[in-house]
C-alpha positions as CSV (number, residue, x, y, z in Angstrom):
1,M,112.1,97.4,26.4
2,G,110.3,99.7,28.7
3,R,113.5,102.3,27.5
4,L,112.8,101.9,23.9
5,V,109.2,102.6,23.8
6,T,110.1,105.8,26.5
7,A,112.3,106.8,23.7
8,E,109.5,106.3,21.1
9,F,107.1,108.1,22.7
10,R,109.7,111.0,22.5
11,K,110.2,110.9,19.0
12,V,106.6,111.1,18.4
13,L,106.1,113.7,20.4
14,T,108.9,115.7,19.3
15,T,107.7,116.0,16.1
16,N,104.7,117.6,14.4
17,L,102.8,114.5,12.7
18,W,100.8,113.2,15.5
19,W,99.0,116.4,15.9
20,A,98.7,117.5,12.0
21,L,97.0,114.1,11.8
22,L,95.2,114.4,14.6
23,I,93.5,117.6,14.2
24,P,92.0,116.1,10.7
25,T,90.9,113.3,12.0
26,A,88.3,115.4,14.6
27,V,87.2,117.3,12.0
28,V,86.6,114.7,9.4
29,A,84.9,112.5,12.4
30,V,82.8,115.3,13.8
31,V,81.7,116.9,10.1
32,W,80.9,113.3,8.5
33,S,79.0,112.1,11.2
34,W,76.6,115.2,11.7
35,V,76.1,115.6,8.1
36,G,75.7,112.0,7.9
37,S,73.3,111.9,10.8
38,L,71.2,114.9,9.6
39,L,71.0,113.3,6.1
40,T,70.0,110.1,7.9
41,T,67.3,112.2,10.2
42,T,65.5,113.6,7.4
43,V,65.3,110.6,5.5
44,V,63.8,108.6,8.8
45,D,61.4,111.7,9.5
46,A,60.3,111.4,5.9
47,M,59.7,107.7,5.8
48,S,57.9,107.8,9.0
49,Q,55.5,110.7,7.7
50,S,54.6,108.3,4.9
51,T,51.3,107.1,4.1
52,V,51.9,103.3,4.0
53,L,53.8,103.2,7.2
54,R,51.5,105.3,9.0
55,R,48.2,103.2,7.6
56,F,50.0,100.3,8.8
57,G,50.9,102.0,12.3
58,V,54.7,101.4,12.1
59,D,57.0,104.4,13.9
60,L,60.5,104.4,12.7
61,G,61.3,107.4,14.8
62,E,61.8,105.9,17.7
63,Q,65.3,103.9,17.2
64,S,68.9,104.1,17.1
65,W,69.6,105.3,13.2
66,S,72.2,107.0,14.6
67,V,74.7,104.4,14.8
68,L,74.8,103.7,11.0
69,F,77.1,106.5,10.7
70,F,78.7,106.5,13.6
71,A,79.7,103.3,12.1
72,R,80.5,104.9,8.4
73,T,82.8,107.7,10.3
74,I,84.8,105.2,12.3
75,N,85.4,103.8,9.4
76,I,86.1,106.7,7.1
77,S,88.6,108.2,10.0
78,A,90.5,105.6,10.3
79,I,92.6,106.3,7.4
80,F,94.4,108.9,9.5
81,P,96.0,106.6,12.2
82,M,96.5,103.9,9.2
83,I,99.2,107.0,7.7
84,F,100.4,107.6,11.4
85,G,101.4,104.0,11.7
86,A,102.4,103.5,8.1
87,L,105.0,106.1,8.8
88,A,106.4,104.7,12.4
89,L,109.4,103.0,10.7
90,S,109.2,103.8,7.0
91,S,110.1,107.4,7.6
92,E,113.0,106.6,9.6
93,I,114.3,104.3,6.5
94,T,113.9,106.9,3.9
95,R,115.4,109.7,5.8
96,R,118.2,107.2,6.9
97,T,118.1,107.8,10.7
98,V,117.0,104.4,11.5
99,T,120.6,103.5,12.0
100,T,120.8,105.3,15.1
101,S,117.9,103.9,16.4
102,Y,119.1,100.1,15.7
103,L,122.2,101.1,17.7
104,T,120.6,101.9,20.7
105,A,118.2,98.8,20.6
106,P,119.5,95.3,21.5
107,N,118.3,94.1,17.9
108,R,115.9,94.9,15.2
109,G,113.0,92.8,16.5
110,S,113.4,94.8,19.7
111,L,112.8,98.1,17.6
112,L,110.0,96.8,16.2
113,G,108.4,95.8,19.4
114,A,108.3,98.9,20.7
115,K,107.2,100.6,18.0
116,L,104.3,98.3,17.8
117,I,103.7,98.8,21.8
118,T,103.9,102.8,20.9
119,Y,102.2,103.2,18.2
120,A,99.2,100.4,19.7
121,A,98.7,103.0,22.2
122,W,98.4,106.0,20.3
123,G,96.2,104.1,17.5
124,A,93.8,103.4,20.4
125,A,94.0,107.4,21.3
126,Y,93.3,108.6,17.6
127,G,90.0,105.8,18.5
128,V,89.2,108.0,21.4
129,V,89.6,111.0,19.3
130,V,87.0,109.3,16.6
131,S,84.6,108.0,18.9
132,G,84.0,111.1,21.0
133,F,83.7,113.4,18.1
134,A,81.8,111.3,16.1
135,S,79.5,110.8,19.1
136,L,79.7,114.6,18.8
137,G,78.6,114.9,15.4
138,I,75.7,112.1,15.8
139,L,74.5,114.3,18.6
140,L,74.3,117.3,17.3
141,G,72.8,116.0,13.9
142,S,70.2,113.2,15.3
143,H,67.0,113.6,17.3
144,P,67.5,112.7,20.7
145,Q,65.3,109.5,20.3
146,Q,67.4,108.1,17.7
147,L,70.4,107.9,19.5
148,P,71.9,105.0,21.1
149,D,71.6,104.2,24.8
150,A,74.4,104.0,27.0
151,T,75.6,100.3,26.7
152,G,75.2,101.0,22.2
153,W,77.4,103.7,22.7
154,L,80.2,102.0,24.9
155,L,79.9,99.5,22.3
156,M,80.4,101.3,19.1
157,A,83.0,103.9,20.7
158,L,85.2,100.7,22.0
159,A,84.8,99.8,18.3
160,G,86.1,102.6,17.3
161,V,89.2,102.4,20.0
162,L,89.6,98.8,18.0
163,S,89.5,99.6,14.7
164,C,91.8,102.8,14.8
165,L,94.6,100.8,16.7
166,L,94.4,97.6,14.4
167,W,94.8,100.1,11.6
168,T,97.8,102.0,12.9
169,L,99.4,98.3,13.4
170,L,98.6,97.5,10.1
171,G,100.0,100.7,8.8
172,V,103.4,100.3,10.8
173,G,103.4,96.4,9.2
174,V,103.4,97.6,6.0
175,G,105.7,100.5,6.6
176,A,108.1,98.0,7.8
177,L,107.4,95.7,4.9
178,L,108.0,98.1,2.3
179,G,110.9,100.4,3.8
180,N,109.9,103.6,2.1
181,S,107.4,106.3,3.5
182,I,105.9,107.0,-0.1
183,A,105.4,103.5,-1.4
184,A,103.7,102.6,2.3
185,L,101.4,105.4,1.9
186,L,100.3,104.8,-1.6
187,S,100.2,101.3,-1.6
188,L,97.9,101.8,1.4
189,L,95.7,105.0,-0.3
190,I,95.4,102.9,-3.2
191,Y,94.4,99.8,-2.1
192,T,92.1,101.0,0.6
193,L,90.0,103.8,-1.6
194,L,90.5,102.2,-4.9
195,V,91.3,98.6,-5.5
196,E,89.3,96.8,-2.7
197,N,86.6,98.4,-3.6
198,L,86.6,97.5,-7.1
199,I,87.3,93.7,-6.0
200,G,84.3,94.2,-3.4
201,L,82.0,94.8,-6.4
202,W,82.7,91.2,-8.3
203,L,82.8,89.4,-5.3
204,P,79.9,87.2,-3.8
205,Q,78.0,87.5,-0.6
206,H,80.3,87.1,2.2
207,W,83.7,87.2,0.1
208,P,84.3,90.8,0.8
209,G,83.9,90.2,4.4
210,V,87.5,88.2,4.3
211,L,89.4,91.0,2.7
212,I,91.3,93.8,4.7
213,N,88.6,96.5,4.2
214,G,85.9,94.3,4.6
215,S,86.9,92.9,8.0
216,A,87.5,96.2,9.0
217,D,84.2,97.7,8.1
218,G,82.8,94.6,9.6
219,L,83.5,95.6,13.1
220,P,81.8,98.7,13.6
221,G,79.7,98.4,11.0
222,V,78.0,95.1,11.8
223,L,78.0,95.9,15.4
224,A,75.9,99.1,14.2
225,S,73.1,97.0,12.0
226,Q,72.5,94.5,15.2
227,L,72.2,97.4,17.2
228,L,69.7,98.8,15.4
229,N,68.0,95.4,14.0
230,D,67.5,94.5,17.8
231,Q,65.3,97.5,18.1
232,L,63.4,97.1,14.9
233,D,62.6,93.3,15.8
234,T,60.7,95.0,18.9
235,V,58.2,96.9,16.3
236,Q,55.5,94.5,15.9
237,Q,54.7,94.9,12.6
238,I,58.5,94.0,11.2
239,R,58.4,90.9,13.6
240,L,55.1,89.2,12.1
241,L,57.1,90.0,8.2
242,P,58.3,86.7,6.6
243,D,61.9,85.6,8.0
244,S,63.0,86.3,3.9
245,S,61.8,89.9,4.4
246,R,63.2,90.5,7.7
247,Q,66.6,89.4,6.3
248,V,66.6,91.6,3.1
249,I,65.7,94.5,6.1
250,T,69.0,92.9,7.8
251,D,71.0,92.9,4.5
252,G,70.3,96.3,3.7
253,I,70.7,98.3,7.3
254,Q,74.0,96.2,7.1
255,G,75.0,98.3,3.9
256,L,74.0,101.2,5.0
257,A,76.4,100.9,7.4
258,G,78.9,100.0,5.1
259,A,79.5,96.5,5.7
260,R,78.1,94.6,2.9
261,G,79.1,91.3,2.9
262,A,80.9,91.1,6.2
263,F,80.8,88.3,8.8
264,D,79.6,88.8,12.4
265,W,81.3,92.1,14.1
266,W,83.6,89.5,16.5
267,A,84.4,87.6,13.4
268,S,85.0,90.8,11.3
269,G,87.5,92.0,14.3
270,L,89.6,88.6,14.3
271,I,90.2,88.9,10.8
272,F,91.4,92.4,10.7
273,A,93.5,91.6,13.4
274,G,94.5,88.6,11.4
275,W,95.6,90.9,8.4
276,A,97.0,93.1,10.7
277,A,99.7,90.1,12.7
278,V,100.2,89.4,9.0
279,F,101.8,92.4,7.6
280,V,103.5,93.1,11.3
281,V,105.0,89.2,11.1
282,A,106.3,89.9,7.3
283,G,107.6,93.4,8.3
284,W,109.4,92.4,10.6
285,L,110.9,89.3,8.8
286,V,111.8,91.8,6.5
287,S,113.5,94.6,8.4
288,R,115.7,91.9,10.1
289,T,117.6,91.3,7.1
290,R,117.5,94.5,5.1
291,D,120.3,96.2,4.4
292,I,119.9,100.1,5.5
293,T,123.7,101.7,4.3
């Protein structure tokens, strides 16, 4: 297995795909987080100066509002490691170079296992890039007092790494299942960008949280909303609100973080990991018997 993993790493490094996708990943992460943080900062500043809030002594300028677009940046940037993973096996099948790969492996399952290990590492690397450049963006676009503390930042960064890793593995599974790079890419892009968003509009309360996008978005999104809500709960005027009003605020912030209808962050992570496992197992089962001649 060690030799197969080494061979897979060499395959990746001898092509241009890894850096061709890594560059737009970094650009999207820094631009999205920067623009989003600027917008959030502008809105929060305007709210803080409103007559109503000032009359009640509510200061909204001291909370980590930047985590909202940290989460959204993770979710939008994860499309690139998803694409990267989708091409892991499907591109070899499409180009018919997978025959050589199968001949060098004890069996087809070993090859897919080596690819999963390799692309899990690459997915984590993409996550580090996403978290790093998203951090740079919110640093440039936010007031210092609206940045997360060290613990909050570390949690969000880890959520970004895990999200990208799981998206990469899910992509590998879909690519192995469909066996065609174009079909894998179109299916993933159409579903994640269009189909599930339309489905989610018609689903009640927590149903979006059990879908692929909903659970993936919930991992960083709910975490960000919890970090921010914990800070808002320290504001006396908000703490004294009725539970129903506080729940409205909580749900609103979760929606702003891009996690409408999602379960708790850890539950969302488990659901998303389950989806990734389903596609990996399905891809493994299909690839075992696929005719490659």
